[in-house]
N, C-alpha and C positions, 0 to 999 in steps of 0.2 A: 437854905433857899439856893437854887441854881442860878448862878450869875454868868454873864458873858465876860470872859477874862482875855485881855491882850497882853502878852508877855513879850517885851523886847529883850533880845539877848537870851532867849529861852533855850538855846542849844549849848550855852557854855557851861563852865564848871558849877556855877551857882544856879544858873538858868535851868539845867537839867533837874536839879533837886527841886526847884520852885515849880517847874512845870509838872513834875511828877505829883507833887503834893496838891496842886489845884485839880489835876485830872482824877486823883484818887478820892478827892472830896466831892466829885461829881459835877464839876463846872463845865461849861462850854468853853473850851480853851483854844486860843489862836496864838501861834508864836511867829514872830518875824525871823527871817533868815536872808543871808546874802546869797548863799548857793545851795544846791541840792545835796552836797556832800557834808552837810553840818549835822546830820541827824544820828550820828553814830550811837550816841548815848540814849536815844529815844526810839530806836527801830520798833521796839514792842508796842510803843504807844501810837504809832503813826496813824492807825485807824481811828483813834479817838481825838486826834488833833486836827486843827485847821492851819494850814501853812500859808504864809503869805511872804513873798519876797519883798524886802524893803531896805533902803538905805536911810536910817533913822536920822541922819544929819542932812538930809535933803527935804525941804518943805513939800515939794510936789510928791515925792515917794511916800512921805509919811501919810499925807492926805489921802493918797490913793490906797494905801494899806488900811487905813481906818474905814474907809468907805467899802473896801472889799470885805472885811471882816463884818461890819455892820449889816451888809447885804446878805451875808451867808448865815450869821449866827444871831443877829439882832443888835441893837444899840450896845456899845461897849460900857459896861458898868464898872469894871475893875481894870486899872492899868497898873502893871508891874513893870516899871521901866528899869532894866538891868544892864543895859548896854553901858559900857565905859571902857576907860583905858588908863594905863599908868605909865609914865616915864619919869625917872628922877636922876639924880647925880649931878645936877646943874644948880650951883649957887645962883643968886639973882644977878650978880654981875657978870655971869658967864651963861646965863639962861637964854637959849636961842629962841628967836621968834617962832621958828618952826615947831619947837616943843610946846611953846605956849599956846599957839593956835590950834595944835592938835589936841591938847588937853581940854581946851575950852570947847572945841568942836564935838569931841566924843562924849564928854561928860556933861557939859551944861547946854550947849545948843540942842543936842539930841533930846535931852529932857524937855526943855521948853517946847520944842516942835511937838512932840508926843502929847504933852499935857494940853497944849492949845488945841490939838486936833480932837481930843476926846472930850474936853469940858462941855461943849455946847449940848451934846446928847445927854451927859450927866445932869446938867442943869435943867434940862427940859423934862428929864424923867424924875427929878427930884432925889436922886440917890446915885452915889458914886464914891469910889475909893481909888486914890491915886497913891502908889507906894514908889518912892524913888530911892536910890542908893547913894548916900553920902560916903564918908570915910572918917576914920579916926584922924587922919592927917588934916582934915578940915579945921580942927581945933587944937591939935598938938602934934609934935613930931614933924614939922613942916620942913625942916632944913633940907635943902637940896631938891625940893619938889614943889616949888612956888606954884608953877602952872597947874599942876594937879590939885594941890591943896586949895588954891582960890577957886577953881572950877567946882570942887566938891562942896566948898562953903557956899558957893552960889547955888547949888542944887538945893541946899537946906533953906536958903532964902526964898528960893522959888516956892518951895512947898509951903512955907510960912505965909507968903503972899497969897497963894491960892486959898489956903485956910481962912485967912482974913477976908477975902473977897467972897467967900462962900458961907459966911456965918448966917445962921438962920435956916440953912438947908441941911440936908443929909448928905452933902458932897464934901469929902475930906481929903486932905493930902498930908502925908507923913513921910519920914525918911528913916531908913535903917543905916547905921553908920558902923560897919565892920571894921576891925582891924585886919590883919592878914587872913585871907580865906584859904582853907586847906584844899587847893585845887591842883591837878597835875601840872598845870602851867607855872604855878607859884613854886612848887617843889623843883621843877626844872631850873627855874630862874634864880632861886635862892637855895642852892644845894647844901649849904653848911648850916642852915637853919634848923630849929627844932618844931617840926609841924604839929607836935603834940599840943603845943599851946595856941595853935591857930583855931580859927572858927571853922567847924564842920559845915559844909553847905547845907545838910539836912537840918541842922539846927536853925540856921539863918533862915531856911524855907519856912520853919514853923513861925517865925516872927512876921515874915512877909504875909503869909496867908492869914495870921491873926489880924493884921492891920487892914485886910480886905473884908473882915467879917462885920456883921451887924454889931457885935459886942465891942468893936473898937471905935464905935461912932463918936465917943466923947474925946478921942485923941485927935487934935487938930494942930497941924504944924509941929508935931513932936519930932525930936531928934533922939532916936533910940540907939544909945551905945550897945554894940555887940562885939565885945573884945576878947572873948574867950578867956583863957586863964593868963594871957600874956600881961 
């Protein structure tokens, strides 16, 4: 069945793969962007995408984006919230307030705002799928990245809470929890690593689109580890 899908962060390394997958599966797809120059990896699909400029850390901007997409494509039935950010290298006693606030803003506040904005229409329609991105660091390997790890753990709790609050309906919320994703940005920032053990974006996109399907309706509040071979 064709659904209306909103993808935040749909132009990034993971977002491009997820966007392509949803488009290829025949859905009505909208993606958020901050500026017009973010579509390099999706130029061939622009005729099949609805683009909406949004700052997903800002309440008014998120609400306006959801209303815009709903007005053009119909009520949003699937939210794939892929926006996030990472900064590490600071043990707790040296952890800056700026890093902490930034990690919570990008990873947790953005997820909360987007979920809150799409839930009423999903509940009214009796069907919805929310897919959020947690991380391996939410449960292990947290040293030196407290702000990021806590924010990503919060994303998982947010999904669990939404799942609890929507028992008895066909509205679900789940998270994928990748280790390092094999993106150009990660290759540039970790030049000495072995990307062959990282998670390919296309593989993670398969998991995301499965969680958006009818068949995934029995998964509620799940934390799905996608760690590659690392």
